[in-house]
PyMOL Python script that loads the backbone (N, CA, C, O; Angstrom):
from pymol import cmd

cmd.read_pdbstr("""\
ATOM      1  N   MET A   1      95.812  67.575 134.369  1.00  0.00           N
ATOM      2  CA  MET A   1      95.481  68.804 133.612  1.00  0.00           C
ATOM      3  C   MET A   1      96.636  69.765 133.611  1.00  0.00           C
ATOM      4  O   MET A   1      97.224  70.047 134.656  1.00  0.00           O
ATOM      5  N   ASN A   2      96.963  70.266 132.448  1.00  0.00           N
ATOM      6  CA  ASN A   2      98.011  71.319 132.275  1.00  0.00           C
ATOM      7  C   ASN A   2      97.357  72.681 132.131  1.00  0.00           C
ATOM      8  O   ASN A   2      96.206  72.785 131.707  1.00  0.00           O
ATOM      9  N   LYS A   3      98.096  73.724 132.487  1.00  0.00           N
ATOM     10  CA  LYS A   3      97.581  75.085 132.365  1.00  0.00           C
ATOM     11  C   LYS A   3      98.245  75.676 131.106  1.00  0.00           C
ATOM     12  O   LYS A   3      99.440  75.493 130.878  1.00  0.00           O
ATOM     13  N   TYR A   4      97.457  76.376 130.310  1.00  0.00           N
ATOM     14  CA  TYR A   4      97.904  76.977 129.095  1.00  0.00           C
ATOM     15  C   TYR A   4      97.491  78.432 129.035  1.00  0.00           C
ATOM     16  O   TYR A   4      96.513  78.846 129.658  1.00  0.00           O
ATOM     17  N   GLU A   5      98.253  79.199 128.273  1.00  0.00           N
ATOM     18  CA  GLU A   5      97.940  80.615 127.956  1.00  0.00           C
ATOM     19  C   GLU A   5      97.862  80.765 126.473  1.00  0.00           C
ATOM     20  O   GLU A   5      98.762  80.330 125.755  1.00  0.00           O
ATOM     21  N   LEU A   6      96.788  81.382 125.986  1.00  0.00           N
ATOM     22  CA  LEU A   6      96.580  81.617 124.586  1.00  0.00           C
ATOM     23  C   LEU A   6      96.383  83.072 124.345  1.00  0.00           C
ATOM     24  O   LEU A   6      95.501  83.703 124.928  1.00  0.00           O
ATOM     25  N   VAL A   7      97.220  83.619 123.469  1.00  0.00           N
ATOM     26  CA  VAL A   7      97.043  85.009 123.028  1.00  0.00           C
ATOM     27  C   VAL A   7      96.465  84.995 121.612  1.00  0.00           C
ATOM     28  O   VAL A   7      96.977  84.335 120.707  1.00  0.00           O
ATOM     29  N   VAL A   8      95.356  85.767 121.459  1.00  0.00           N
ATOM     30  CA  VAL A   8      94.701  85.811 120.159  1.00  0.00           C
ATOM     31  C   VAL A   8      94.657  87.314 119.745  1.00  0.00           C
ATOM     32  O   VAL A   8      94.162  88.172 120.477  1.00  0.00           O
ATOM     33  N   ILE A   9      95.200  87.577 118.538  1.00  0.00           N
ATOM     34  CA  ILE A   9      95.176  88.901 118.017  1.00  0.00           C
ATOM     35  C   ILE A   9      94.173  89.007 116.917  1.00  0.00           C
ATOM     36  O   ILE A   9      94.286  88.334 115.892  1.00  0.00           O
ATOM     37  N   VAL A  10      93.181  89.854 117.119  1.00  0.00           N
ATOM     38  CA  VAL A  10      92.026  89.934 116.280  1.00  0.00           C
ATOM     39  C   VAL A  10      92.063  91.219 115.396  1.00  0.00           C
ATOM     40  O   VAL A  10      92.468  92.280 115.872  1.00  0.00           O
ATOM     41  N   ASN A  11      91.664  91.120 114.186  1.00  0.00           N
ATOM     42  CA  ASN A  11      91.693  92.211 113.234  1.00  0.00           C
ATOM     43  C   ASN A  11      90.934  93.459 113.821  1.00  0.00           C
ATOM     44  O   ASN A  11      89.845  93.348 114.386  1.00  0.00           O
ATOM     45  N   ALA A  12      91.561  94.599 113.652  1.00  0.00           N
ATOM     46  CA  ALA A  12      91.006  95.846 114.230  1.00  0.00           C
ATOM     47  C   ALA A  12      89.778  96.378 113.406  1.00  0.00           C
ATOM     48  O   ALA A  12      88.976  97.178 113.887  1.00  0.00           O
ATOM     49  N   ALA A  13      89.693  95.895 112.174  1.00  0.00           N
ATOM     50  CA  ALA A  13      88.574  96.387 111.281  1.00  0.00           C
ATOM     51  C   ALA A  13      87.241  95.801 111.632  1.00  0.00           C
ATOM     52  O   ALA A  13      86.229  96.226 111.073  1.00  0.00           O
ATOM     53  N   LEU A  14      87.185  94.838 112.537  1.00  0.00           N
ATOM     54  CA  LEU A  14      85.926  94.185 112.868  1.00  0.00           C
ATOM     55  C   LEU A  14      85.093  95.035 113.853  1.00  0.00           C
ATOM     56  O   LEU A  14      85.624  95.795 114.663  1.00  0.00           O
ATOM     57  N   GLU A  15      83.762  94.866 113.741  1.00  0.00           N
ATOM     58  CA  GLU A  15      82.896  95.538 114.727  1.00  0.00           C
ATOM     59  C   GLU A  15      82.957  94.821 116.051  1.00  0.00           C
ATOM     60  O   GLU A  15      83.480  93.711 116.144  1.00  0.00           O
ATOM     61  N   ASP A  16      82.426  95.449 117.069  1.00  0.00           N
ATOM     62  CA  ASP A  16      82.463  94.852 118.478  1.00  0.00           C
ATOM     63  C   ASP A  16      81.813  93.560 118.537  1.00  0.00           C
ATOM     64  O   ASP A  16      82.343  92.657 119.185  1.00  0.00           O
ATOM     65  N   GLU A  17      80.650  93.366 117.887  1.00  0.00           N
ATOM     66  CA  GLU A  17      79.945  92.089 117.921  1.00  0.00           C
ATOM     67  C   GLU A  17      80.744  91.035 117.245  1.00  0.00           C
ATOM     68  O   GLU A  17      80.764  89.907 117.738  1.00  0.00           O
ATOM     69  N   GLU A  18      81.398  91.300 116.171  1.00  0.00           N
ATOM     70  CA  GLU A  18      82.192  90.305 115.414  1.00  0.00           C
ATOM     71  C   GLU A  18      83.404  89.854 116.243  1.00  0.00           C
ATOM     72  O   GLU A  18      83.743  88.672 116.279  1.00  0.00           O
ATOM     73  N   ARG A  19      84.049  90.830 116.911  1.00  0.00           N
ATOM     74  CA  ARG A  19      85.133  90.481 117.808  1.00  0.00           C
ATOM     75  C   ARG A  19      84.694  89.612 118.907  1.00  0.00           C
ATOM     76  O   ARG A  19      85.345  88.610 119.202  1.00  0.00           O
ATOM     77  N   ALA A  20      83.565  89.964 119.559  1.00  0.00           N
ATOM     78  CA  ALA A  20      83.067  89.148 120.691  1.00  0.00           C
ATOM     79  C   ALA A  20      82.699  87.749 120.200  1.00  0.00           C
ATOM     80  O   ALA A  20      82.924  86.772 120.914  1.00  0.00           O
ATOM     81  N   ALA A  21      82.116  87.628 118.949  1.00  0.00           N
ATOM     82  CA  ALA A  21      81.817  86.333 118.432  1.00  0.00           C
ATOM     83  C   ALA A  21      83.028  85.500 118.139  1.00  0.00           C
ATOM     84  O   ALA A  21      83.001  84.279 118.291  1.00  0.00           O
ATOM     85  N   THR A  22      84.124  86.162 117.707  1.00  0.00           N
ATOM     86  CA  THR A  22      85.371  85.461 117.483  1.00  0.00           C
ATOM     87  C   THR A  22      85.942  84.857 118.763  1.00  0.00           C
ATOM     88  O   THR A  22      86.367  83.702 118.772  1.00  0.00           O
ATOM     89  N   ILE A  23      85.950  85.616 119.813  1.00  0.00           N
ATOM     90  CA  ILE A  23      86.451  85.154 121.122  1.00  0.00           C
ATOM     91  C   ILE A  23      85.544  84.042 121.722  1.00  0.00           C
ATOM     92  O   ILE A  23      86.031  83.099 122.345  1.00  0.00           O
ATOM     93  N   GLU A  24      84.273  84.177 121.523  1.00  0.00           N
ATOM     94  CA  GLU A  24      83.351  83.181 121.997  1.00  0.00           C
ATOM     95  C   GLU A  24      83.601  81.845 121.249  1.00  0.00           C
ATOM     96  O   GLU A  24      83.517  80.758 121.822  1.00  0.00           O
ATOM     97  N   LYS A  25      83.908  81.982 119.956  1.00  0.00           N
ATOM     98  CA  LYS A  25      84.158  80.799 119.195  1.00  0.00           C
ATOM     99  C   LYS A  25      85.432  80.101 119.630  1.00  0.00           C
ATOM    100  O   LYS A  25      85.514  78.873 119.633  1.00  0.00           O
ATOM    101  N   VAL A  26      86.469  80.934 120.013  1.00  0.00           N
ATOM    102  CA  VAL A  26      87.708  80.347 120.493  1.00  0.00           C
ATOM    103  C   VAL A  26      87.467  79.614 121.790  1.00  0.00           C
ATOM    104  O   VAL A  26      87.927  78.487 121.974  1.00  0.00           O
ATOM    105  N   LYS A  27      86.713  80.283 122.729  1.00  0.00           N
ATOM    106  CA  LYS A  27      86.349  79.651 124.001  1.00  0.00           C
ATOM    107  C   LYS A  27      85.549  78.360 123.800  1.00  0.00           C
ATOM    108  O   LYS A  27      85.728  77.395 124.544  1.00  0.00           O
ATOM    109  N   GLU A  28      84.690  78.343 122.821  1.00  0.00           N
ATOM    110  CA  GLU A  28      83.852  77.206 122.464  1.00  0.00           C
ATOM    111  C   GLU A  28      84.790  76.055 121.959  1.00  0.00           C
ATOM    112  O   GLU A  28      84.553  74.895 122.296  1.00  0.00           O
ATOM    113  N   TYR A  29      85.807  76.354 121.187  1.00  0.00           N
ATOM    114  CA  TYR A  29      86.742  75.372 120.745  1.00  0.00           C
ATOM    115  C   TYR A  29      87.420  74.712 121.949  1.00  0.00           C
ATOM    116  O   TYR A  29      87.528  73.488 122.026  1.00  0.00           O
ATOM    117  N   ILE A  30      87.868  75.541 122.876  1.00  0.00           N
ATOM    118  CA  ILE A  30      88.591  75.061 124.087  1.00  0.00           C
ATOM    119  C   ILE A  30      87.659  74.085 124.830  1.00  0.00           C
ATOM    120  O   ILE A  30      88.094  72.990 125.185  1.00  0.00           O
ATOM    121  N   THR A  31      86.428  74.442 125.064  1.00  0.00           N
ATOM    122  CA  THR A  31      85.544  73.579 125.856  1.00  0.00           C
ATOM    123  C   THR A  31      85.167  72.310 125.025  1.00  0.00           C
ATOM    124  O   THR A  31      84.983  71.235 125.596  1.00  0.00           O
ATOM    125  N   ARG A  32      85.060  72.441 123.719  1.00  0.00           N
ATOM    126  CA  ARG A  32      84.675  71.319 122.886  1.00  0.00           C
ATOM    127  C   ARG A  32      85.760  70.202 122.954  1.00  0.00           C
ATOM    128  O   ARG A  32      85.457  69.009 122.940  1.00  0.00           O
ATOM    129  N   PHE A  33      86.993  70.640 123.025  1.00  0.00           N
ATOM    130  CA  PHE A  33      88.121  69.641 122.988  1.00  0.00           C
ATOM    131  C   PHE A  33      88.568  69.316 124.419  1.00  0.00           C
ATOM    132  O   PHE A  33      89.694  68.859 124.616  1.00  0.00           O
ATOM    133  N   GLY A  34      87.711  69.543 125.416  1.00  0.00           N
ATOM    134  CA  GLY A  34      88.022  69.025 126.784  1.00  0.00           C
ATOM    135  C   GLY A  34      88.677  70.010 127.730  1.00  0.00           C
ATOM    136  O   GLY A  34      89.069  69.622 128.830  1.00  0.00           O
ATOM    137  N   GLY A  35      88.809  71.255 127.351  1.00  0.00           N
ATOM    138  CA  GLY A  35      89.461  72.240 128.215  1.00  0.00           C
ATOM    139  C   GLY A  35      88.460  73.030 128.984  1.00  0.00           C
ATOM    140  O   GLY A  35      87.258  72.998 128.719  1.00  0.00           O
ATOM    141  N   THR A  36      89.005  73.773 129.986  1.00  0.00           N
ATOM    142  CA  THR A  36      88.176  74.599 130.850  1.00  0.00           C
ATOM    143  C   THR A  36      88.836  76.029 130.825  1.00  0.00           C
ATOM    144  O   THR A  36      89.987  76.207 131.224  1.00  0.00           O
ATOM    145  N   VAL A  37      88.078  76.988 130.358  1.00  0.00           N
ATOM    146  CA  VAL A  37      88.558  78.351 130.348  1.00  0.00           C
ATOM    147  C   VAL A  37      88.516  78.888 131.777  1.00  0.00           C
ATOM    148  O   VAL A  37      87.479  78.814 132.436  1.00  0.00           O
ATOM    149  N   THR A  38      89.648  79.434 132.265  1.00  0.00           N
ATOM    150  CA  THR A  38      89.725  79.983 133.657  1.00  0.00           C
ATOM    151  C   THR A  38      89.675  81.478 133.673  1.00  0.00           C
ATOM    152  O   THR A  38      89.181  82.072 134.631  1.00  0.00           O
ATOM    153  N   ASN A  39      90.214  82.152 132.553  1.00  0.00           N
ATOM    154  CA  ASN A  39      90.243  83.608 132.611  1.00  0.00           C
ATOM    155  C   ASN A  39      90.372  84.131 131.188  1.00  0.00           C
ATOM    156  O   ASN A  39      91.058  83.528 130.362  1.00  0.00           O
ATOM    157  N   VAL A  40      89.713  85.254 130.898  1.00  0.00           N
ATOM    158  CA  VAL A  40      89.822  85.919 129.607  1.00  0.00           C
ATOM    159  C   VAL A  40      90.084  87.387 129.857  1.00  0.00           C
ATOM    160  O   VAL A  40      89.259  88.067 130.467  1.00  0.00           O
ATOM    161  N   ASP A  41      91.215  87.888 129.398  1.00  0.00           N
ATOM    162  CA  ASP A  41      91.590  89.323 129.539  1.00  0.00           C
ATOM    163  C   ASP A  41      91.505  89.992 128.224  1.00  0.00           C
ATOM    164  O   ASP A  41      92.068  89.496 127.248  1.00  0.00           O
ATOM    165  N   ASP A  42      90.800  91.142 128.141  1.00  0.00           N
ATOM    166  CA  ASP A  42      90.752  91.939 126.939  1.00  0.00           C
ATOM    167  C   ASP A  42      91.779  93.006 127.090  1.00  0.00           C
ATOM    168  O   ASP A  42      91.599  93.891 127.927  1.00  0.00           O
ATOM    169  N   TRP A  43      92.856  92.989 126.332  1.00  0.00           N
ATOM    170  CA  TRP A  43      93.927  93.991 126.468  1.00  0.00           C
ATOM    171  C   TRP A  43      93.596  95.209 125.573  1.00  0.00           C
ATOM    172  O   TRP A  43      94.304  96.216 125.605  1.00  0.00           O
ATOM    173  N   GLY A  44      92.535  95.107 124.795  1.00  0.00           N
ATOM    174  CA  GLY A  44      92.144  96.278 123.963  1.00  0.00           C
ATOM    175  C   GLY A  44      92.967  96.433 122.668  1.00  0.00           C
ATOM    176  O   GLY A  44      93.717  95.541 122.273  1.00  0.00           O
ATOM    177  N   LYS A  45      92.798  97.581 122.038  1.00  0.00           N
ATOM    178  CA  LYS A  45      93.485  97.837 120.753  1.00  0.00           C
ATOM    179  C   LYS A  45      94.880  98.277 121.054  1.00  0.00           C
ATOM    180  O   LYS A  45      95.108  99.182 121.857  1.00  0.00           O
ATOM    181  N   LYS A  46      95.827  97.624 120.396  1.00  0.00           N
ATOM    182  CA  LYS A  46      97.274  97.970 120.541  1.00  0.00           C
ATOM    183  C   LYS A  46      97.914  98.102 119.199  1.00  0.00           C
ATOM    184  O   LYS A  46      97.476  97.493 118.223  1.00  0.00           O
ATOM    185  N   ARG A  47      98.957  98.901 119.145  1.00  0.00           N
ATOM    186  CA  ARG A  47      99.684  99.049 117.910  1.00  0.00           C
ATOM    187  C   ARG A  47     100.582  97.806 117.709  1.00  0.00           C
ATOM    188  O   ARG A  47     101.239  97.327 118.633  1.00  0.00           O
ATOM    189  N   LEU A  48     100.576  97.322 116.484  1.00  0.00           N
ATOM    190  CA  LEU A  48     101.429  96.161 116.159  1.00  0.00           C
ATOM    191  C   LEU A  48     102.865  96.536 116.017  1.00  0.00           C
ATOM    192  O   LEU A  48     103.146  97.678 115.654  1.00  0.00           O
ATOM    193  N   ALA A  49     103.766  95.687 116.266  1.00  0.00           N
ATOM    194  CA  ALA A  49     105.212  95.969 116.111  1.00  0.00           C
ATOM    195  C   ALA A  49     105.548  96.165 114.619  1.00  0.00           C
ATOM    196  O   ALA A  49     106.444  96.931 114.264  1.00  0.00           O
ATOM    197  N   TYR A  50     104.824  95.470 113.785  1.00  0.00           N
ATOM    198  CA  TYR A  50     105.016  95.591 112.282  1.00  0.00           C
ATOM    199  C   TYR A  50     103.686  95.402 111.638  1.00  0.00           C
ATOM    200  O   TYR A  50     102.785  94.805 112.227  1.00  0.00           O
ATOM    201  N   GLU A  51     103.542  95.897 110.440  1.00  0.00           N
ATOM    202  CA  GLU A  51     102.313  95.813 109.699  1.00  0.00           C
ATOM    203  C   GLU A  51     101.982  94.387 109.302  1.00  0.00           C
ATOM    204  O   GLU A  51     102.806  93.676 108.728  1.00  0.00           O
ATOM    205  N   ILE A  52     100.776  93.988 109.616  1.00  0.00           N
ATOM    206  CA  ILE A  52     100.319  92.610 109.252  1.00  0.00           C
ATOM    207  C   ILE A  52      99.011  92.770 108.439  1.00  0.00           C
ATOM    208  O   ILE A  52      98.063  93.395 108.913  1.00  0.00           O
ATOM    209  N   GLN A  53      98.968  92.224 107.259  1.00  0.00           N
ATOM    210  CA  GLN A  53      97.750  92.312 106.436  1.00  0.00           C
ATOM    211  C   GLN A  53      97.324  93.758 106.231  1.00  0.00           C
ATOM    212  O   GLN A  53      96.134  94.064 106.307  1.00  0.00           O
ATOM    213  N   LYS A  54      98.281  94.662 105.970  1.00  0.00           N
ATOM    214  CA  LYS A  54      98.066  96.123 105.807  1.00  0.00           C
ATOM    215  C   LYS A  54      97.392  96.773 106.999  1.00  0.00           C
ATOM    216  O   LYS A  54      96.709  97.785 106.847  1.00  0.00           O
ATOM    217  N   SER A  55      97.571  96.214 108.168  1.00  0.00           N
ATOM    218  CA  SER A  55      96.958  96.803 109.357  1.00  0.00           C
ATOM    219  C   SER A  55      98.048  97.081 110.362  1.00  0.00           C
ATOM    220  O   SER A  55      98.953  96.269 110.552  1.00  0.00           O
ATOM    221  N   LYS A  56      97.961  98.239 111.011  1.00  0.00           N
ATOM    222  CA  LYS A  56      98.939  98.688 112.006  1.00  0.00           C
ATOM    223  C   LYS A  56      98.473  98.496 113.410  1.00  0.00           C
ATOM    224  O   LYS A  56      99.265  98.656 114.339  1.00  0.00           O
ATOM    225  N   GLU A  57      97.168  98.146 113.621  1.00  0.00           N
ATOM    226  CA  GLU A  57      96.635  97.995 114.980  1.00  0.00           C
ATOM    227  C   GLU A  57      95.774  96.720 114.987  1.00  0.00           C
ATOM    228  O   GLU A  57      95.269  96.299 113.947  1.00  0.00           O
ATOM    229  N   ALA A  58      95.613  96.106 116.191  1.00  0.00           N
ATOM    230  CA  ALA A  58      94.783  94.959 116.356  1.00  0.00           C
ATOM    231  C   ALA A  58      94.305  94.922 117.769  1.00  0.00           C
ATOM    232  O   ALA A  58      94.809  95.660 118.616  1.00  0.00           O
ATOM    233  N   PHE A  59      93.307  94.046 118.057  1.00  0.00           N
ATOM    234  CA  PHE A  59      92.825  93.824 119.409  1.00  0.00           C
ATOM    235  C   PHE A  59      93.473  92.544 119.964  1.00  0.00           C
ATOM    236  O   PHE A  59      93.554  91.516 119.291  1.00  0.00           O
ATOM    237  N   TYR A  60      93.938  92.655 121.250  1.00  0.00           N
ATOM    238  CA  TYR A  60      94.629  91.562 121.879  1.00  0.00           C
ATOM    239  C   TYR A  60      93.709  90.895 122.920  1.00  0.00           C
ATOM    240  O   TYR A  60      93.016  91.612 123.642  1.00  0.00           O
ATOM    241  N   TYR A  61      93.675  89.624 123.022  1.00  0.00           N
ATOM    242  CA  TYR A  61      92.906  88.872 123.991  1.00  0.00           C
ATOM    243  C   TYR A  61      93.840  87.799 124.567  1.00  0.00           C
ATOM    244  O   TYR A  61      94.543  87.121 123.818  1.00  0.00           O
ATOM    245  N   PHE A  62      93.848  87.644 125.931  1.00  0.00           N
ATOM    246  CA  PHE A  62      94.674  86.768 126.620  1.00  0.00           C
ATOM    247  C   PHE A  62      93.746  85.728 127.327  1.00  0.00           C
ATOM    248  O   PHE A  62      92.978  86.098 128.216  1.00  0.00           O
ATOM    249  N   ILE A  63      93.817  84.519 126.955  1.00  0.00           N
ATOM    250  CA  ILE A  63      92.909  83.477 127.469  1.00  0.00           C
ATOM    251  C   ILE A  63      93.702  82.410 128.176  1.00  0.00           C
ATOM    252  O   ILE A  63      94.611  81.820 127.592  1.00  0.00           O
ATOM    253  N   GLN A  64      93.359  82.143 129.471  1.00  0.00           N
ATOM    254  CA  GLN A  64      94.027  81.120 130.251  1.00  0.00           C
ATOM    255  C   GLN A  64      93.038  79.967 130.367  1.00  0.00           C
ATOM    256  O   GLN A  64      91.852  80.158 130.636  1.00  0.00           O
ATOM    257  N   PHE A  65      93.588  78.715 130.147  1.00  0.00           N
ATOM    258  CA  PHE A  65      92.639  77.567 130.291  1.00  0.00           C
ATOM    259  C   PHE A  65      93.482  76.348 130.762  1.00  0.00           C
ATOM    260  O   PHE A  65      94.712  76.338 130.711  1.00  0.00           O
ATOM    261  N   GLU A  66      92.765  75.379 131.199  1.00  0.00           N
ATOM    262  CA  GLU A  66      93.312  74.099 131.665  1.00  0.00           C
ATOM    263  C   GLU A  66      92.776  72.975 130.792  1.00  0.00           C
ATOM    264  O   GLU A  66      91.587  72.962 130.472  1.00  0.00           O
ATOM    265  N   SER A  67      93.647  72.008 130.389  1.00  0.00           N
ATOM    266  CA  SER A  67      93.242  70.952 129.527  1.00  0.00           C
ATOM    267  C   SER A  67      94.278  69.866 129.495  1.00  0.00           C
ATOM    268  O   SER A  67      95.341  70.004 130.100  1.00  0.00           O
ATOM    269  N   ASP A  68      93.983  68.763 128.786  1.00  0.00           N
ATOM    270  CA  ASP A  68      95.009  67.737 128.581  1.00  0.00           C
ATOM    271  C   ASP A  68      95.912  68.215 127.444  1.00  0.00           C
ATOM    272  O   ASP A  68      95.769  69.330 126.943  1.00  0.00           O
ATOM    273  N   ALA A  69      96.842  67.349 127.052  1.00  0.00           N
ATOM    274  CA  ALA A  69      97.890  67.761 126.057  1.00  0.00           C
ATOM    275  C   ALA A  69      97.339  67.853 124.643  1.00  0.00           C
ATOM    276  O   ALA A  69      97.958  68.513 123.808  1.00  0.00           O
ATOM    277  N   ASN A  70      96.212  67.229 124.329  1.00  0.00           N
ATOM    278  CA  ASN A  70      95.721  67.281 122.968  1.00  0.00           C
ATOM    279  C   ASN A  70      94.912  68.533 122.639  1.00  0.00           C
ATOM    280  O   ASN A  70      94.874  68.938 121.477  1.00  0.00           O
ATOM    281  N   CYS A  71      94.291  69.130 123.578  1.00  0.00           N
ATOM    282  CA  CYS A  71      93.380  70.254 123.361  1.00  0.00           C
ATOM    283  C   CYS A  71      94.091  71.449 122.654  1.00  0.00           C
ATOM    284  O   CYS A  71      93.528  71.978 121.696  1.00  0.00           O
ATOM    285  N   PRO A  72      95.252  71.875 123.066  1.00  0.00           N
ATOM    286  CA  PRO A  72      95.885  73.026 122.406  1.00  0.00           C
ATOM    287  C   PRO A  72      96.129  72.793 120.949  1.00  0.00           C
ATOM    288  O   PRO A  72      95.975  73.722 120.156  1.00  0.00           O
ATOM    289  N   ASN A  73      96.497  71.621 120.557  1.00  0.00           N
ATOM    290  CA  ASN A  73      96.760  71.307 119.147  1.00  0.00           C
ATOM    291  C   ASN A  73      95.450  71.454 118.356  1.00  0.00           C
ATOM    292  O   ASN A  73      95.452  72.038 117.273  1.00  0.00           O
ATOM    293  N   GLU A  74      94.324  70.928 118.888  1.00  0.00           N
ATOM    294  CA  GLU A  74      93.072  70.965 118.203  1.00  0.00           C
ATOM    295  C   GLU A  74      92.555  72.432 118.101  1.00  0.00           C
ATOM    296  O   GLU A  74      92.027  72.851 117.071  1.00  0.00           O
ATOM    297  N   VAL A  75      92.725  73.166 119.181  1.00  0.00           N
ATOM    298  CA  VAL A  75      92.332  74.590 119.195  1.00  0.00           C
ATOM    299  C   VAL A  75      93.122  75.346 118.154  1.00  0.00           C
ATOM    300  O   VAL A  75      92.553  76.103 117.368  1.00  0.00           O
ATOM    301  N   GLU A  76      94.433  75.148 118.140  1.00  0.00           N
ATOM    302  CA  GLU A  76      95.255  75.891 117.157  1.00  0.00           C
ATOM    303  C   GLU A  76      94.879  75.512 115.742  1.00  0.00           C
ATOM    304  O   GLU A  76      94.894  76.389 114.878  1.00  0.00           O
ATOM    305  N   ASP A  77      94.542  74.264 115.440  1.00  0.00           N
ATOM    306  CA  ASP A  77      94.144  73.845 114.116  1.00  0.00           C
ATOM    307  C   ASP A  77      92.903  74.639 113.682  1.00  0.00           C
ATOM    308  O   ASP A  77      92.790  75.036 112.523  1.00  0.00           O
ATOM    309  N   ASN A  78      91.978  74.867 114.618  1.00  0.00           N
ATOM    310  CA  ASN A  78      90.764  75.627 114.293  1.00  0.00           C
ATOM    311  C   ASN A  78      90.942  77.098 114.187  1.00  0.00           C
ATOM    312  O   ASN A  78      90.363  77.742 113.312  1.00  0.00           O
ATOM    313  N   ILE A  79      91.787  77.678 115.123  1.00  0.00           N
ATOM    314  CA  ILE A  79      92.040  79.099 115.069  1.00  0.00           C
ATOM    315  C   ILE A  79      92.811  79.458 113.816  1.00  0.00           C
ATOM    316  O   ILE A  79      92.603  80.538 113.263  1.00  0.00           O
ATOM    317  N   ARG A  80      93.693  78.588 113.349  1.00  0.00           N
ATOM    318  CA  ARG A  80      94.483  78.859 112.187  1.00  0.00           C
ATOM    319  C   ARG A  80      93.658  79.292 110.952  1.00  0.00           C
ATOM    320  O   ARG A  80      94.109  80.110 110.150  1.00  0.00           O
ATOM    321  N   ILE A  81      92.447  78.729 110.821  1.00  0.00           N
ATOM    322  CA  ILE A  81      91.628  78.956 109.635  1.00  0.00           C
ATOM    323  C   ILE A  81      90.597  80.098 109.791  1.00  0.00           C
ATOM    324  O   ILE A  81      89.826  80.411 108.884  1.00  0.00           O
ATOM    325  N   MET A  82      90.635  80.704 111.010  1.00  0.00           N
ATOM    326  CA  MET A  82      89.652  81.787 111.211  1.00  0.00           C
ATOM    327  C   MET A  82      90.203  83.103 110.574  1.00  0.00           C
ATOM    328  O   MET A  82      91.323  83.536 110.842  1.00  0.00           O
ATOM    329  N   GLU A  83      89.371  83.682 109.748  1.00  0.00           N
ATOM    330  CA  GLU A  83      89.838  84.843 108.987  1.00  0.00           C
ATOM    331  C   GLU A  83      90.011  86.121 109.892  1.00  0.00           C
ATOM    332  O   GLU A  83      90.845  86.979 109.606  1.00  0.00           O
ATOM    333  N   SER A  84      89.220  86.212 110.954  1.00  0.00           N
ATOM    334  CA  SER A  84      89.313  87.357 111.813  1.00  0.00           C
ATOM    335  C   SER A  84      90.538  87.368 112.702  1.00  0.00           C
ATOM    336  O   SER A  84      90.900  88.412 113.245  1.00  0.00           O
ATOM    337  N   VAL A  85      91.194  86.201 112.862  1.00  0.00           N
ATOM    338  CA  VAL A  85      92.340  86.179 113.725  1.00  0.00           C
ATOM    339  C   VAL A  85      93.628  86.474 112.914  1.00  0.00           C
ATOM    340  O   VAL A  85      93.926  85.813 111.919  1.00  0.00           O
ATOM    341  N   VAL A  86      94.331  87.435 113.358  1.00  0.00           N
ATOM    342  CA  VAL A  86      95.599  87.827 112.664  1.00  0.00           C
ATOM    343  C   VAL A  86      96.744  86.974 113.082  1.00  0.00           C
ATOM    344  O   VAL A  86      97.466  86.474 112.219  1.00  0.00           O
ATOM    345  N   ARG A  87      96.963  86.769 114.386  1.00  0.00           N
ATOM    346  CA  ARG A  87      97.964  85.911 114.939  1.00  0.00           C
ATOM    347  C   ARG A  87      97.469  85.294 116.245  1.00  0.00           C
ATOM    348  O   ARG A  87      96.511  85.763 116.860  1.00  0.00           O
ATOM    349  N   TYR A  88      98.144  84.249 116.634  1.00  0.00           N
ATOM    350  CA  TYR A  88      97.818  83.552 117.886  1.00  0.00           C
ATOM    351  C   TYR A  88      99.087  82.883 118.400  1.00  0.00           C
ATOM    352  O   TYR A  88     100.027  82.629 117.647  1.00  0.00           O
ATOM    353  N   LEU A  89      99.089  82.606 119.704  1.00  0.00           N
ATOM    354  CA  LEU A  89     100.183  81.880 120.341  1.00  0.00           C
ATOM    355  C   LEU A  89      99.704  81.167 121.517  1.00  0.00           C
ATOM    356  O   LEU A  89      99.110  81.795 122.393  1.00  0.00           O
ATOM    357  N   CYS A  90      99.914  79.857 121.623  1.00  0.00           N
ATOM    358  CA  CYS A  90      99.526  79.088 122.767  1.00  0.00           C
ATOM    359  C   CYS A  90     100.718  78.482 123.439  1.00  0.00           C
ATOM    360  O   CYS A  90     101.470  77.763 122.781  1.00  0.00           O
ATOM    361  N   VAL A  91     100.945  78.729 124.731  1.00  0.00           N
ATOM    362  CA  VAL A  91     102.025  78.141 125.443  1.00  0.00           C
ATOM    363  C   VAL A  91     101.577  77.478 126.741  1.00  0.00           C
ATOM    364  O   VAL A  91     100.572  77.870 127.333  1.00  0.00           O
ATOM    365  N   ARG A  92     102.302  76.509 127.162  1.00  0.00           N
ATOM    366  CA  ARG A  92     102.009  75.790 128.441  1.00  0.00           C
ATOM    367  C   ARG A  92     102.700  76.509 129.553  1.00  0.00           C
ATOM    368  O   ARG A  92     103.883  76.835 129.458  1.00  0.00           O
ATOM    369  N   LYS A  93     101.951  76.765 130.635  1.00  0.00           N
ATOM    370  CA  LYS A  93     102.531  77.379 131.799  1.00  0.00           C
ATOM    371  C   LYS A  93     103.301  76.356 132.632  1.00  0.00           C
ATOM    372  O   LYS A  93     102.833  75.227 132.777  1.00  0.00           O
ATOM    373  N   GLU A  94     104.408  76.692 133.160  1.00  0.00           N
ATOM    374  CA  GLU A  94     105.194  75.847 134.011  1.00  0.00           C
ATOM    375  C   GLU A  94     104.516  75.761 135.414  1.00  0.00           C
ATOM    376  O   GLU A  94     103.979  76.753 135.907  1.00  0.00           O
ATOM    377  N   ALA A  95     104.550  74.654 135.992  1.00  0.00           N
ATOM    378  CA  ALA A  95     103.965  74.427 137.323  1.00  0.00           C
ATOM    379  C   ALA A  95     104.750  75.048 138.386  1.00  0.00           C
ATOM    380  O   ALA A  95     104.390  74.947 139.559  1.00  0.00           O
TER     381      ALA A  95
END
""", "prot")
cmd.dss("prot")
cmd.show_as("cartoon", "prot")
cmd.util.cbc("prot")
cmd.orient("prot")
């Protein structure tokens, strides 16, 4: 099992329930493809370095999980088509 870190940037125009549902869906994707979520950090609303989709702020979430090598690719494929997610980045942690 490898350890991964996933940063998800969610649109600031969403309500609290919609943001929570988005993060739950991301966690659900991780578990569906064989991963185990170890930690979820809510970094809150932050100013973006540059304007994305006419928005200057967004909510940041930092998710740590363990899985095999195929899980991050499957998770990224599903996150890519989520309209509420502005940006994402998944990296493997070094041992």
